[in-house]
PAPATOR-714995 format. One record per atom (N, C-alpha, C): residue in three letters; x, y, z; atom name. Coordinates in steps of 0.05 Angstrom, whole numbers, plus 5000, padded with zeros to 4 digits. Example, Ala and Ser with C-alpha at 12.3 -4.5 7.8 and 13.67 -1.06 7.14 Angstrom:
# PAPATOR-714995
REC    r     X     Y     Z   a
REC  ALA  5264  4886  5156   N
REC  ALA  5246  4910  5156  CA
REC  ALA  5264  4934  5156   C
REC  SER  5257  4955  5142   N
REC  SER  5273  4979  5143  CA
REC  SER  5258  5001  5157   C
***
This chain:
# PAPATOR-714995
REC    r     X     Y     Z   a
REC  MET  8157  3123  5572   N
REC  MET  8163  3119  5595  CA
REC  MET  8141  3140  5615   C
REC  SER  8127  3132  5633   N
REC  SER  8110  3144  5650  CA
REC  SER  8126  3153  5673   C
REC  PRO  8107  3186  5674   N
REC  PRO  8122  3200  5700  CA
REC  PRO  8118  3190  5726   C
REC  ILE  8133  3199  5746   N
REC  ILE  8134  3186  5769  CA
REC  ILE  8111  3194  5784   C
REC  LYS  8100  3179  5798   N
REC  LYS  8066  3186  5808  CA
REC  LYS  8079  3186  5839   C
REC  LEU  8085  3221  5849   N
REC  LEU  8094  3225  5885  CA
REC  LEU  8070  3241  5888   C
REC  LYS  8063  3239  5909   N
REC  LYS  8043  3257  5920  CA
REC  LYS  8059  3281  5934   C
REC  LYS  8049  3309  5927   N
REC  LYS  8061  3332  5939  CA
REC  LYS  8072  3330  5966   C
REC  GLY  8094  3336  5977   N
REC  GLY  8100  3338  6005  CA
REC  GLY  8103  3310  6015   C
REC  SER  8098  3289  6001   N
REC  SER  8099  3261  6017  CA
REC  SER  8125  3253  6018   C
REC  THR  8147  3264  6013   N
REC  THR  8172  3243  6014  CA
REC  THR  8193  3265  6032   C
REC  SER  8211  3253  6038   N
REC  SER  8232  3267  6054  CA
REC  SER  8253  3275  6037   C
REC  HIS  8253  3272  6015   N
REC  HIS  8276  3272  5989  CA
REC  HIS  8267  3302  5983   C
REC  SER  8243  3313  5987   N
REC  SER  8234  3338  5977  CA
REC  SER  8248  3362  5981   C
REC  ALA  8248  3382  5974   N
REC  ALA  8269  3403  5982  CA
REC  ALA  8255  3422  5991   C
REC  TYR  8225  3426  5986   N
REC  TYR  8203  3438  5997  CA
REC  TYR  8187  3426  6015   C
REC  ASN  8178  3429  6034   N
REC  ASN  8157  3420  6061  CA
REC  ASN  8130  3437  6047   C
REC  LEU  8114  3415  6033   N
REC  LEU  8094  3427  6014  CA
REC  LEU  8065  3413  6039   C
REC  ARG  8070  3404  6060   N
REC  ARG  8046  3401  6079  CA
REC  ARG  8032  3424  6092   C
REC  PRO  8016  3420  6093   N
REC  PRO  7999  3441  6106  CA
REC  PRO  8006  3450  6138   C
REC  THR  8015  3463  6149   N
REC  THR  8021  3468  6173  CA
REC  THR  8007  3481  6193   C
REC  PHE  7982  3477  6188   N
REC  PHE  7957  3492  6202  CA
REC  PHE  7951  3465  6223   C
REC  SER  7943  3475  6244   N
REC  SER  7935  3456  6265  CA
REC  SER  7907  3458  6272   C
REC  ASP  7887  3433  6273   N
REC  ASP  7863  3429  6274  CA
REC  ASP  7858  3426  6312   C
REC  VAL  7873  3432  6323   N
REC  VAL  7874  3423  6353  CA
REC  VAL  7862  3458  6362   C
REC  GLN  7834  3449  6377   N
REC  GLN  7824  3471  6394  CA
REC  GLN  7837  3479  6419   C
REC  GLU  7843  3506  6424   N
REC  GLU  7865  3506  6451  CA
REC  GLU  7847  3536  6459   C
REC  ARG  7844  3532  6486   N
REC  ARG  7836  3548  6498  CA
REC  ARG  7857  3574  6511   C
REC  HIS  7854  3600  6509   N
REC  HIS  7865  3620  6513  CA
REC  HIS  7852  3645  6525   C
REC  THR  7865  3658  6547   N
REC  THR  7857  3678  6562  CA
REC  THR  7868  3702  6543   C
REC  LEU  7854  3721  6542   N
REC  LEU  7861  3743  6527  CA
REC  LEU  7857  3769  6545   C
REC  ALA  7881  3786  6556   N
REC  ALA  7878  3808  6569  CA
REC  ALA  7884  3835  6548   C
REC  VAL  7861  3855  6547   N
REC  VAL  7856  3871  6530  CA
REC  VAL  7858  3900  6550   C
REC  ILE  7870  3919  6540   N
REC  ILE  7874  3943  6555  CA
REC  ILE  7857  3963  6537   C
REC  VAL  7839  3977  6541   N
REC  VAL  7824  3998  6523  CA
REC  VAL  7811  4023  6539   C
REC  ASP  7810  4034  6523   N
REC  ASP  7798  4065  6532  CA
REC  ASP  7771  4060  6543   C
REC  ASN  7771  4072  6567   N
REC  ASN  7743  4072  6576  CA
REC  ASN  7723  4089  6563   C
REC  GLU  7711  4084  6550   N
REC  GLU  7694  4101  6535  CA
REC  GLU  7669  4088  6520   C
REC  ALA  7649  4106  6509   N
REC  ALA  7618  4082  6503  CA
REC  ALA  7628  4071  6473   C
REC  GLY  7623  4048  6471   N
REC  GLY  7620  4032  6449  CA
REC  GLY  7649  4014  6441   C
REC  VAL  7671  4019  6463   N
REC  VAL  7688  3999  6460  CA
REC  VAL  7686  3975  6464   C
REC  LEU  7677  3965  6484   N
REC  LEU  7668  3938  6490  CA
REC  LEU  7649  3927  6465   C
REC  ALA  7631  3937  6458   N
REC  ALA  7614  3933  6436  CA
REC  ALA  7628  3922  6412   C
REC  ARG  7652  3936  6407   N
REC  ARG  7664  3938  6381  CA
REC  ARG  7684  3912  6388   C
REC  VAL  7697  3910  6409   N
REC  VAL  7708  3884  6418  CA
REC  VAL  7704  3857  6411   C
REC  ILE  7673  3860  6429   N
REC  ILE  7655  3834  6427  CA
REC  ILE  7641  3827  6399   C
REC  GLY  7639  3852  6381   N
REC  GLY  7625  3851  6349  CA
REC  GLY  7649  3838  6339   C
REC  LEU  7671  3840  6339   N
REC  LEU  7694  3826  6326  CA
REC  LEU  7688  3795  6333   C
REC  PHE  7690  3789  6356   N
REC  PHE  7674  3761  6358  CA
REC  PHE  7656  3743  6344   C
REC  SER  7636  3761  6352   N
REC  SER  7606  3757  6336  CA
REC  SER  7603  3755  6307   C
REC  GLY  7622  3778  6295   N
REC  GLY  7624  3777  6269  CA
REC  GLY  7633  3756  6257   C
REC  ARG  7654  3755  6262   N
REC  ARG  7666  3728  6254  CA
REC  ARG  7661  3700  6262   C
REC  GLY  7644  3695  6286   N
REC  GLY  7640  3669  6292  CA
REC  GLY  7652  3659  6311   C
REC  TYR  7663  3675  6322   N
REC  TYR  7686  3664  6352  CA
REC  TYR  7667  3657  6370   C
REC  ASN  7680  3641  6388   N
REC  ASN  7660  3638  6414  CA
REC  ASN  7669  3653  6440   C
REC  ILE  7662  3662  6453   N
REC  ILE  7670  3674  6481  CA
REC  ILE  7665  3655  6502   C
REC  GLU  7676  3647  6519   N
REC  GLU  7668  3628  6533  CA
REC  GLU  7667  3641  6570   C
REC  SER  7686  3668  6572   N
REC  SER  7681  3679  6593  CA
REC  SER  7690  3710  6584   C
REC  LEU  7677  3726  6599   N
REC  LEU  7687  3760  6588  CA
REC  LEU  7676  3772  6622   C
REC  THR  7701  3785  6623   N
REC  THR  7695  3804  6642  CA
REC  THR  7709  3835  6640   C
REC  VAL  7699  3855  6652   N
REC  VAL  7709  3879  6639  CA
REC  VAL  7701  3897  6669   C
REC  ALA  7723  3911  6671   N
REC  ALA  7723  3930  6691  CA
REC  ALA  7750  3953  6692   C
REC  GLU  7739  3984  6699   N
REC  GLU  7763  3999  6702  CA
REC  GLU  7786  3995  6716   C
REC  VAL  7808  3998  6703   N
REC  VAL  7831  3987  6718  CA
REC  VAL  7846  4017  6727   C
REC  ASP  7846  4037  6712   N
REC  ASP  7859  4058  6713  CA
REC  ASP  7845  4089  6711   C
REC  HIS  7833  4099  6740   N
REC  HIS  7816  4117  6741  CA
REC  HIS  7825  4147  6725   C
REC  GLU  7846  4151  6731   N
REC  GLU  7869  4169  6721  CA
REC  GLU  7864  4177  6690   C
REC  GLY  7872  4154  6674   N
REC  GLY  7875  4145  6655  CA
REC  GLY  7855  4139  6633   C
REC  HIS  7834  4129  6652   N
REC  HIS  7808  4125  6635  CA
REC  HIS  7807  4098  6615   C
REC  ARG  7822  4075  6634   N
REC  ARG  7827  4054  6620  CA
REC  ARG  7810  4033  6630   C
REC  SER  7806  4004  6619   N
REC  SER  7789  3989  6624  CA
REC  SER  7806  3963  6613   C
REC  ARG  7807  3937  6635   N
REC  ARG  7816  3914  6622  CA
REC  ARG  7791  3897  6618   C
REC  ILE  7798  3885  6598   N
REC  ILE  7778  3868  6582  CA
REC  ILE  7786  3836  6583   C
REC  THR  7779  3821  6601   N
REC  THR  7787  3791  6602  CA
REC  THR  7768  3779  6588   C
REC  VAL  7781  3764  6564   N
REC  VAL  7766  3744  6544  CA
REC  VAL  7776  3714  6545   C
REC  VAL  7757  3697  6551   N
REC  VAL  7773  3666  6548  CA
REC  VAL  7757  3660  6523   C
REC  THR  7772  3650  6509   N
REC  THR  7760  3636  6478  CA
REC  THR  7776  3614  6470   C
REC  THR  7761  3599  6456   N
REC  THR  7771  3570  6446  CA
REC  THR  7774  3572  6415   C
REC  GLY  7795  3562  6400   N
REC  GLY  7804  3563  6371  CA
REC  GLY  7837  3554  6369   C
REC  THR  7841  3547  6345   N
REC  THR  7861  3534  6329  CA
REC  THR  7877  3559  6332   C
REC  PRO  7909  3555  6339   N
REC  PRO  7928  3569  6338  CA
REC  PRO  7926  3598  6319   C
REC  GLN  7922  3590  6291   N
REC  GLN  7915  3610  6278  CA
REC  GLN  7894  3628  6278   C
REC  VAL  7871  3617  6294   N
REC  VAL  7848  3631  6295  CA
REC  VAL  7851  3650  6327   C
REC  ILE  7865  3636  6345   N
REC  ILE  7872  3660  6362  CA
REC  ILE  7894  3681  6354   C
REC  GLU  7911  3671  6340   N
REC  GLU  7930  3696  6329  CA
REC  GLU  7916  3715  6313   C
REC  GLN  7895  3710  6301   N
REC  GLN  7876  3727  6280  CA
REC  GLN  7860  3744  6297   C
REC  ILE  7853  3737  6319   N
REC  ILE  7834  3746  6337  CA
REC  ILE  7847  3768  6349   C
REC  LYS  7876  3761  6362   N
REC  LYS  7893  3781  6378  CA
REC  LYS  7895  3800  6352   C
REC  ALA  7904  3799  6333   N
REC  ALA  7914  3818  6308  CA
REC  ALA  7896  3834  6305   C
REC  GLN  7867  3821  6296   N
REC  GLN  7842  3839  6297  CA
REC  GLN  7840  3855  6317   C
REC  ILE  7838  3848  6347   N
REC  ILE  7836  3867  6369  CA
REC  ILE  7853  3890  6365   C
REC  GLY  7877  3881  6361   N
REC  GLY  7898  3904  6362  CA
REC  GLY  7892  3926  6346   C
REC  ARG  7876  3919  6322   N
REC  ARG  7880  3939  6300  CA
REC  ARG  7859  3961  6310   C
REC  ILE  7832  3953  6323   N
REC  ILE  7817  3972  6335  CA
REC  ILE  7823  3997  6356   C
REC  VAL  7822  4020  6346   N
REC  VAL  7833  4043  6358  CA
REC  VAL  7830  4053  6379   C
REC  PRO  7816  4044  6397   N
REC  PRO  7819  4054  6424  CA
REC  PRO  7832  4025  6441   C
REC  VAL  7839  4004  6430   N
REC  VAL  7858  3987  6446  CA
REC  VAL  7881  3995  6448   C
REC  HIS  7895  3989  6474   N
REC  HIS  7923  4004  6484  CA
REC  HIS  7942  3976  6480   C
REC  ALA  7933  3950  6483   N
REC  ALA  7946  3925  6490  CA
REC  ALA  7928  3901  6493   C
REC  VAL  7944  3886  6475   N
REC  VAL  7929  3852  6469  CA
REC  VAL  7952  3839  6485   C
REC  ARG  7943  3823  6510   N
REC  ARG  7960  3804  6521  CA
REC  ARG  7952  3775  6515   C
REC  ASP  7958  3755  6510   N
REC  ASP  7954  3726  6509  CA
REC  ASP  7963  3714  6534   C
REC  LEU  7952  3714  6553   N
REC  LEU  7967  3701  6582  CA
REC  LEU  7970  3675  6585   C
REC  THR  7958  3658  6568   N
REC  THR  7964  3638  6561  CA
REC  THR  7988  3623  6552   C
REC  VAL  8005  3640  6524   N
REC  VAL  8027  3641  6512  CA
REC  VAL  8043  3647  6529   C
REC  GLU  8042  3674  6544   N
REC  GLU  8063  3686  6566  CA
REC  GLU  8073  3669  6583   C
REC  GLY  8060  3645  6597   N
REC  GLY  8070  3628  6615  CA
REC  GLY  8049  3625  6630   C
REC  LYS  8050  3618  6658   N
REC  LYS  8031  3610  6676  CA
REC  LYS  8023  3640  6688   C
REC  ALA  7988  3637  6693   N
REC  ALA  7976  3657  6703  CA
REC  ALA  7957  3645  6719   C
REC  VAL  7949  3662  6741   N
REC  VAL  7925  3660  6758  CA
REC  VAL  7901  3673  6752   C
REC  GLU  7886  3646  6748   N
REC  GLU  7854  3655  6738  CA
REC  GLU  7840  3648  6765   C
REC  ARG  7818  3670  6770   N
REC  ARG  7800  3660  6781  CA
REC  ARG  7773  3668  6782   C
REC  GLU  7751  3656  6786   N
REC  GLU  7720  3669  6787  CA
REC  GLU  7713  3667  6805   C
REC  LEU  7689  3684  6811   N
REC  LEU  7674  3687  6835  CA
REC  LEU  7648  3673  6830   C
REC  ALA  7632  3660  6845   N
REC  ALA  7601  3652  6838  CA
REC  ALA  7588  3644  6855   C
REC  LEU  7564  3652  6860   N
REC  LEU  7544  3650  6874  CA
REC  LEU  7522  3631  6876   C
REC  PHE  7519  3611  6897   N
REC  PHE  7499  3582  6887  CA
REC  PHE  7476  3592  6907   C
REC  LYS  7449  3590  6900   N
REC  LYS  7428  3587  6910  CA
REC  LYS  7416  3551  6922   C
REC  VAL  7415  3548  6938   N
REC  VAL  7417  3518  6940  CA
REC  VAL  7385  3517  6963   C
REC  HIS  7372  3502  6955   N
REC  HIS  7348  3496  6967  CA
REC  HIS  7347  3463  6984   C
REC  GLY  7340  3462  7007   N
REC  GLY  7340  3439  7018  CA
REC  GLY  7331  3440  7049   C
REC  THR  7327  3417  7061   N
REC  THR  7320  3418  7092  CA
REC  THR  7329  3388  7099   C
REC  GLY  7332  3383  7119   N
REC  GLY  7339  3358  7142  CA
REC  GLY  7372  3356  7124   C
REC  ASP  7368  3332  7117   N
REC  ASP  7398  3318  7108  CA
REC  ASP  7403  3330  7092   C
REC  LYS  7391  3342  7072   N
REC  LYS  7408  3351  7045  CA
REC  LYS  7417  3381  7050   C
REC  ARG  7405  3396  7070   N
REC  ARG  7417  3419  7083  CA
REC  ARG  7443  3415  7096   C
REC  ILE  7444  3391  7111   N
REC  ILE  7468  3389  7130  CA
REC  ILE  7497  3380  7106   C
REC  GLU  7479  3370  7085   N
REC  GLU  7504  3360  7063  CA
REC  GLU  7514  3382  7048   C
REC  ALA  7497  3402  7054   N
REC  ALA  7503  3426  7039  CA
REC  ALA  7525  3435  7045   C
REC  LEU  7518  3448  7068   N
REC  LEU  7538  3449  7096  CA
REC  LEU  7568  3443  7091   C
REC  ARG  7563  3417  7089   N
REC  ARG  7595  3401  7093  CA
REC  ARG  7607  3408  7064   C
REC  LEU  7593  3404  7037   N
REC  LEU  7603  3402  7018  CA
REC  LEU  7613  3441  7020   C
REC  ALA  7600  3450  7030   N
REC  ALA  7612  3482  7023  CA
REC  ALA  7642  3489  7046   C
REC  GLU  7641  3472  7067   N
REC  GLU  7664  3474  7081  CA
REC  GLU  7686  3461  7069   C
REC  ILE  7681  3439  7054   N
REC  ILE  7705  3427  7041  CA
REC  ILE  7717  3448  7013   C
REC  PHE  7695  3461  6997   N
REC  PHE  7706  3476  6986  CA
REC  PHE  7705  3501  6990   C
REC  ARG  7711  3511  7015   N
REC  ARG  7713  3535  7026  CA
REC  ARG  7694  3563  7016   C
REC  ALA  7674  3546  7016   N
REC  ALA  7650  3566  6998  CA
REC  ALA  7644  3583  7031   C
REC  ASN  7627  3604  7027   N
REC  ASN  7617  3623  7052  CA
REC  ASN  7591  3622  7050   C
REC  VAL  7575  3620  7073   N
REC  VAL  7547  3623  7069  CA
REC  VAL  7542  3651  7071   C
REC  VAL  7532  3669  7048   N
REC  VAL  7527  3693  7052  CA
REC  VAL  7493  3701  7058   C
REC  ASP  7471  3683  7049   N
REC  ASP  7453  3687  7060  CA
REC  ASP  7439  3661  7065   C
REC  SER  7421  3662  7087   N
REC  SER  7409  3637  7093  CA
REC  SER  7378  3640  7102   C
REC  THR  7362  3624  7092   N
REC  THR  7332  3620  7104  CA
REC  THR  7323  3597  7122   C
REC  LEU  7307  3586  7123   N
REC  LEU  7293  3566  7137  CA
REC  LEU  7298  3539  7116   C
REC  ASP  7295  3548  7086   N
REC  ASP  7296  3527  7069  CA
REC  ASP  7322  3528  7042   C
REC  SER  7335  3546  7052   N
REC  SER  7355  3555  7030  CA
REC  SER  7376  3567  7037   C
REC  PHE  7405  3567  7018   N
REC  PHE  7425  3579  7026  CA
REC  PHE  7429  3588  7005   C
REC  VAL  7450  3612  7005   N
REC  VAL  7466  3618  6987  CA
REC  VAL  7497  3628  6992   C
REC  PHE  7507  3610  6971   N
REC  PHE  7539  3610  6983  CA
REC  PHE  7553  3617  6961   C
REC  GLU  7574  3634  6968   N
REC  GLU  7593  3649  6955  CA
REC  GLU  7624  3630  6954   C
REC  ILE  7630  3628  6925   N
REC  ILE  7657  3618  6925  CA
REC  ILE  7671  3622  6908   C
REC  THR  7701  3623  6909   N
REC  THR  7718  3633  6886  CA
REC  THR  7740  3610  6887   C
REC  GLY  7755  3611  6860   N
REC  GLY  7768  3594  6851  CA
REC  GLY  7773  3588  6826   C
REC  ASP  7787  3567  6816   N
REC  ASP  7788  3565  6789  CA
REC  ASP  7764  3556  6769   C
REC  VAL  7760  3557  6747   N
REC  VAL  7737  3545  6734  CA
REC  VAL  7732  3514  6743   C
REC  GLY  7753  3499  6748   N
REC  GLY  7751  3471  6752  CA
REC  GLY  7736  3466  6776   C
REC  LYS  7743  3483  6796   N
REC  LYS  7732  3485  6824  CA
REC  LYS  7701  3492  6827   C
REC  ILE  7700  3508  6812   N
REC  ILE  7666  3527  6811  CA
REC  ILE  7657  3504  6792   C
REC  ASP  7663  3489  6775   N
REC  ASP  7642  3468  6757  CA
REC  ASP  7639  3445  6778   C
REC  ALA  7656  3432  6793   N
REC  ALA  7664  3417  6811  CA
REC  ALA  7639  3414  6831   C
REC  PHE  7640  3445  6841   N
REC  PHE  7619  3449  6865  CA
REC  PHE  7590  3448  6856   C
REC  ALA  7583  3458  6833   N
REC  ALA  7561  3460  6816  CA
REC  ALA  7547  3431  6816   C
REC  ASP  7571  3412  6805   N
REC  ASP  7560  3389  6802  CA
REC  ASP  7554  3369  6823   C
REC  LEU  7569  3377  6843   N
REC  LEU  7559  3368  6876  CA
REC  LEU  7529  3379  6885   C
REC  MET  7525  3399  6879   N
REC  MET  7511  3416  6889  CA
REC  MET  7479  3411  6879   C
REC  ARG  7482  3400  6853   N
REC  ARG  7459  3394  6832  CA
REC  ARG  7435  3378  6852   C
REC  PRO  7452  3351  6850   N
REC  PRO  7429  3330  6867  CA
REC  PRO  7414  3340  6900   C
REC  ILE  7432  3359  6903   N
REC  ILE  7422  3367  6935  CA
REC  ILE  7403  3389  6928   C
REC  GLY  7403  3408  6908   N
REC  GLY  7371  3426  6909  CA
REC  GLY  7386  3449  6897   C
REC  LEU  7408  3453  6880   N
REC  LEU  7419  3476  6868  CA
REC  LEU  7393  3485  6851   C
REC  VAL  7388  3511  6856   N
REC  VAL  7364  3522  6842  CA
REC  VAL  7374  3547  6820   C
REC  GLU  7398  3558  6824   N
REC  GLU  7408  3580  6815  CA
REC  GLU  7435  3587  6810   C
REC  MET  7448  3594  6797   N
REC  MET  7475  3603  6799  CA
REC  MET  7482  3625  6785   C
REC  ALA  7502  3646  6791   N
REC  ALA  7511  3664  6781  CA
REC  ALA  7538  3666  6780   C
REC  ARG  7559  3673  6758   N
REC  ARG  7577  3668  6757  CA
REC  ARG  7590  3696  6745   C
REC  THR  7612  3701  6749   N
REC  THR  7630  3731  6744  CA
REC  THR  7640  3727  6723   C
REC  GLY  7656  3703  6715   N
REC  GLY  7676  3702  6690  CA
REC  GLY  7703  3699  6702   C
REC  VAL  7722  3698  6682   N
REC  VAL  7749  3699  6690  CA
REC  VAL  7760  3716  6696   C
REC  ALA  7778  3724  6722   N
REC  ALA  7790  3747  6719  CA
REC  ALA  7820  3736  6723   C
REC  ALA  7842  3740  6708   N
REC  ALA  7868  3729  6702  CA
REC  ALA  7889  3751  6707   C
REC  LEU  7915  3746  6719   N
REC  LEU  7939  3758  6717  CA
REC  LEU  7955  3741  6713   C
REC  SER  7981  3743  6699   N
REC  SER  8001  3732  6692  CA
REC  SER  8022  3737  6719   C
REC  ARG  8030  3711  6725   N
REC  ARG  8051  3709  6746  CA
REC  ARG  8078  3724  6743   C
REC  GLY  8094  3728  6767   N
REC  GLY  8119  3737  6768  CA
REC  GLY  8114  3760  6761   C
REC  SER  8142  3772  6748   N
REC  SER  8144  3804  6754  CA
REC  SER  8134  3814  6721   C
REC  GLN  8127  3801  6703   N
REC  GLN  8117  3813  6679  CA
REC  GLN  8092  3826  6681   C
REC  SER  8096  3846  6665   N
REC  SER  8076  3869  6669  CA
REC  SER  8054  3866  6643   C
***
């Protein structure tokens, strides 16, 4: 008599779910990390990412509590759900870290970025740059006879769209701050 040839986990009659539960889907997550504002803390947090080959799409850091000497690090990263959970756990084990929040998992969050664009152009290109800036609600913060510097705030998609439209007109240089984010509602 020959043995039954069944693949492990391939039948609904099995009492055990033997299929792997890992996801291969890459997700974008925004993490807010509250840390002590002291030398070397940022390097330790960021070193965790680079040491394990995790990518950082955006990084912003600023002191948020002057009396308590605490800073907030906002990191936008991409990975599978398992990688994101691993990142959060490893960051939480660093001694000067007080809190690690995944704003993506907690619900709706407000994300904004500030960007400066230097656009070179004369004549019709100059007029077109001003029209586009008005549509995107960008402010002119510097102007010469042949160039503008625009300031724009918004979500990442808005900043990218503005950059894409300014490239053919004469985008020379761009500086971006990175994402600043807060969860919506009464959550803290």
